[in-house]
N, C-alpha and C positions, 0 to 999 in steps of 0.2 A: 462145711462151715468151719471157719477158723477165728477164734478169738484171742486176743492178747490180754494178759492180765498183769497189773503192777500194782504195788503198794509201796508206801514209805518213799516217796519220790525226793523228799527233803531237799528241794531246790535244784534237782538235776534236769533243768529244762532242756538242755542240749540233747540228752538221750531220750527225753519224753517226746520230743518232736518227731523222733524216728520210731517210737514204740509201736506205732500201728501199722508200720510197713508190712504188707504181705498178709494182712489180717481183714476180716470183714468188719470187725469193731474192736474198740479198746475198752477194757474194764479197769477203773482206777479205785483201789481200796483206801484211799485217803493218806493223810500226812503229807501234804504238799509243802508245808512250811518247814523251813530249817532254822531251828532256834539255836541248836548247839549240836555240833557233830562230835559224837563221843570218839571216832577214829581220828579225826583231824580237828584239833581244838581251835584251828585258825578260821573255821568256816562256820557262818551262821550269824543270826542277829546278836546273840550275847557276845561273842569276841569282837564283832564290829564296834559294839558300844564300849566294851570294858577291857578288851585286850586278851591276848592269848594267855598270859599268865593267870589271870582271874577265871578264864575258862577251864584251864587245867586244874585249878584248886577246886572249883565247884564240881567237876566231874569226879575228882578223887574223893571229895566228901560223899557225893551221891553214891558212888561205887562201894564206899565202906558203909553205906546205909546210915551215915551221920547226917539225916535229913534236916534236923533242927539246926545244925552248924551251917549247912548249906543255905537254909533260908535265912539265917542271920547274915551270912555273907552277901546274900542277894539283896536284902534290905539296906545294908550299908552301902552298896554300890548304887542303888536306886534312889537313895536319899537326895532330895532336891530336884528330881526329875520327875515329870508327869508320865509314870510308866505306861498307862493305858495308851496315851496319845502316841508315844514313841512306838511301842509295840505295833499298834494298829497301822501306823504309818509304814513300818517296815514290812508287815504282813502283806498290806496292800501292794507294794512293790514286787514282792515275790508272786503274789496271785496273778498280777498283770503278766508276768512271764509264763507261769505256769498254764493258765487257762488259754493263753494265746497259743500255746505248744500242743493243746489237745487236738488230734484228728476228729474228723467226723465220720461215723458217729462214735461218741464216747459216752460210757455209762459210769457214774461216779458216785462215791459216797464219802462221808467224812471220816478223818482220823482223830484220834485224840488230841493232837497239837493243833488242829484245824478251827478256824472261826467260822461256823455255818451261816452267822448272819451276813458275812461279806459275800458268800458265794453267788447270790442272785446278781450281784453287781457285775462279775466277771464271767459267769457261764454263759456262753453264746448258745445260738440255736442248735448247734451240732452236739451239745453237751446236755445229757440228761442226768440229773441229780435225784438219787433214790436213797430213801432211809425209811425202813420198816414198810418197803414197798417192793413189787414184783415187777418184772418185765419178761416178754418173750424174745428170744433170739434163736432163730433157726430151728423152731420147734421144741426147744427146751425152755423151762421156766426158771429165771434166775431171781433170787430174793436177795435183798440188800440191807444190812443193818450197819449203821455208822456209829462212830464215837467210841470211847472207852469206859471202863468202870473206875470209880473213884479210887485213888490210890495216894501214897505219900508224895508223889511227883507234882500233883496238883495242876495237871496240864489243862488246857483251856476247854476241851470238850469231853469232860468226864461226867457221867450221869449215875444215878443210882442203879443198883441191881434190878429194882422192880420196874423201873422205866425201861430199861435195857431189855428185860424179859418180856415186856409188853410188845416191843418192836418185833422181836423174834416170833412171838405167838401169832402176830398180825400176818406173818408171811404164809402160814399154813405149809402145805406140802410143796417143796420146790424141787427141781432137778439138781440146781447148783445153788449152794448157800453161800453167799459172799458177805464177809465182814471185815472190819479192820483188825479186831483182835481175835485170837484163836479160842477154840473151845477149852474148857478147863481141864486140860491134860498136862501132867508135869512136863512131859517130854517135849511138849510143843510151846510151853509157856516159859521155859527156862532159857535165859540169855547167857550163853557161855563166856562173853566178853565182859557184859555189865555184871555178871555173877550174881544174878538174882532172878526171881521168879517175877515175871510181868502178870498183870491180872488177866486171866482167862475167864471166859463166860461159862457158868454152868448152865444157863438157859440154851446156850448153843449146843452144848454137849448133850442135854436132854432132847432137843429138837432132833439132832442127828441120830440119835438111838431110837426115837420115837417115829420119824418120818423117813429115815433112810435115803437121803439125797445121794445123787451119784458122787458129787464133790462137795467138799467145804474147803473154800479158798479164803485165805486171810493173810495178814502181815503182822505188823506191830513188833514182834520179836525179831531183831535183826540178825542174830547169830544163835539160832535155836539149837537146842540139843538134838532135835529131829526135825528135818526139814519136811517130811512127809511120813504118813502112817495110815493105816486103816483102822476105822472104827466100824466093826461090822461091815456092811455092804458100802461104806463111804470113805472114798479116797481123800484125806486131808492133806492139803499142800500149802506150805508157807511161801507166799510170793513176796515177802518184805525184804527183798535184797536189791531193789531197783536202784536206790542212791548210790550203792558202791559198785554194781556190776553193769547197770544201764541196759540190762537185758529182761525183757518180759517173759513170762511164762506163757506157753501156747496151749490152748485147748482146742482140740479138733473132734468133729463128730460128723 
């Protein structure tokens, strides 16, 4: 059995259409939407609306952790526009491309920048959406936890620690723990380019120590200090490099 795993697709529909080649199934751990590319400030919904210079400025402020100034800049740019209508329209356009690129079968969960309410409109019969749920592939049990935890970034699908922990608890013991965000381990949560710690989950870390899955797979941190490490019996692997590399991570058994 061979499964390809991707996360943080961020608009890369071209490579996504090829991501399942040679695999029995594709797993996607979220963040299909590209709002703003921190590596290329000309890409995404934000620069399409407000230009590259404003995109560069807001990335600069966020990287410096000047979040209030970044929000003030955002408010000034959005003044006079119906923000929700504009963003949802842009997200719908990206989702049409992303979901059309998914091979059959695909098993997917949400990222923190995704809009879960829209997924039922675009997920075809070959795509199974899972969140706080399990499925069996080739004799292994895969558990999925979508979304992110609340942060100063205020992305669309951030939830409370308690709600997130309840989804982790609902999985029980699994062979492969699939989530968008990493367990709360500094080496896995620190982004070396953005120069900040992203929110990792203590509930995921506790579940790994308690239930000892074979693998913990996740994304969210695009340039992590450590791409993989072991926690006891569990191999933890960051697969959140797809937007930049176009290459899935392969799991064989």
